[in-house]
C-alpha positions as CSV (number, residue, x, y, z in Angstrom):
1,M,-90.7,-184.7,18.2
2,P,-94.2,-182.5,18.3
3,F,-95.3,-181.1,21.9
4,G,-97.6,-181.1,23.9
5,P,-100.7,-179.3,25.2
6,T,-99.3,-176.2,27.2
7,T,-102.5,-175.0,28.2
8,S,-105.2,-176.8,30.8
9,T,-108.5,-174.8,32.2
10,H,-110.7,-176.7,34.8
11,A,-114.2,-176.1,35.6
12,N,-116.9,-178.3,37.7
13,V,-120.1,-178.2,35.8
14,S,-123.5,-178.9,38.8
15,A,-125.0,-181.0,38.2
16,S,-128.3,-179.9,36.4
17,A,-132.2,-182.2,34.8
18,T,-131.9,-178.8,32.6
19,E,-129.4,-178.8,30.1
20,V,-126.1,-177.5,30.9
21,T,-123.3,-176.2,28.3
22,I,-120.0,-178.7,29.7
23,F,-118.3,-177.0,27.0
24,S,-118.1,-173.8,25.1
25,A,-117.6,-174.2,21.3
26,V,-114.2,-172.6,20.7
27,T,-112.5,-171.9,17.7
28,T,-108.9,-172.5,18.3
29,A,-106.5,-176.2,19.1
30,V,-107.9,-178.2,21.1
31,E,-106.3,-180.8,21.9
32,N,-107.6,-183.1,25.2
33,R,-111.4,-182.8,26.9
34,S,-112.3,-185.2,29.3
35,V,-115.2,-186.0,31.4
36,K,-115.5,-187.4,35.5
37,N,-119.1,-188.6,36.9
38,D,-118.3,-186.8,40.0
39,S,-122.6,-187.1,40.9
40,T,-124.5,-190.3,42.1
41,A,-126.3,-190.1,39.4
42,T,-125.9,-190.5,35.8
43,L,-124.3,-187.7,32.6
44,Y,-126.1,-187.2,28.9
45,L,-122.8,-185.1,27.3
46,K,-124.5,-184.3,23.3
47,K,-122.5,-183.1,21.3
48,G,-124.4,-180.0,20.3
49,T,-128.0,-178.4,21.6
50,G,-130.3,-180.5,22.8
51,V,-129.6,-183.0,25.0
52,S,-131.6,-186.5,26.9
53,T,-131.9,-188.4,27.9
54,S,-132.5,-190.5,24.6
55,S,-130.4,-188.2,22.1
56,Y,-126.7,-187.9,22.8
57,F,-124.0,-189.9,22.6
58,V,-122.3,-190.9,26.2
59,D,-123.8,-191.7,28.7
60,L,-121.5,-192.3,31.8
61,P,-122.6,-194.0,34.9
62,P,-122.1,-192.5,38.9
63,G,-117.6,-191.2,38.2
64,A,-117.2,-192.5,34.9
65,Y,-114.0,-190.6,33.1
66,F,-114.7,-190.1,29.6
67,E,-112.0,-188.6,26.7
68,F,-112.9,-187.0,24.1
69,P,-110.4,-189.2,21.1
70,Q,-108.8,-187.3,18.4
71,P,-109.0,-185.1,17.5
72,C,-111.0,-183.4,19.8
73,F,-113.9,-181.6,18.6
74,R,-113.9,-178.0,19.1
75,G,-117.4,-177.4,19.5
76,Q,-120.2,-177.6,22.7
77,V,-120.5,-179.7,24.6
78,T,-123.9,-179.5,26.3
79,G,-124.8,-182.9,29.5
80,L,-127.6,-183.1,31.8
81,W,-127.7,-186.0,34.0
82,S,-130.8,-188.5,35.5
83,A,-130.8,-186.4,39.0
84,A,-129.9,-183.3,39.7
85,N,-126.6,-184.2,42.1
86,G,-122.9,-183.6,42.5
87,A,-121.0,-182.5,39.5
88,A,-118.6,-182.3,36.4
89,R,-115.2,-182.2,36.5
90,T,-113.8,-180.8,33.5
91,S,-110.5,-181.2,31.9
92,E,-110.2,-178.9,28.2
93,D,-106.1,-179.0,26.9
94,A,-104.3,-176.9,24.8
């Protein structure tokens, strides 16, 4: 029987109307990544760089929660909000 993650890293990423890094790229195994949009604005996420309101892979309305599908993406994830208020609450388990 496999065991689950042994470490969990949590961070708060302040909302920004310009691109910010939500998760940095990692070379180690990642079991799970999750994001809670703790803002009154929509959060747009993109795998890699160049996120915009027309170039993203998921948009999270205020209060939304998202878990990356398995196998978990280990590359950089960027985001921006439709207005700069609140934060993203992130968790990365390895």
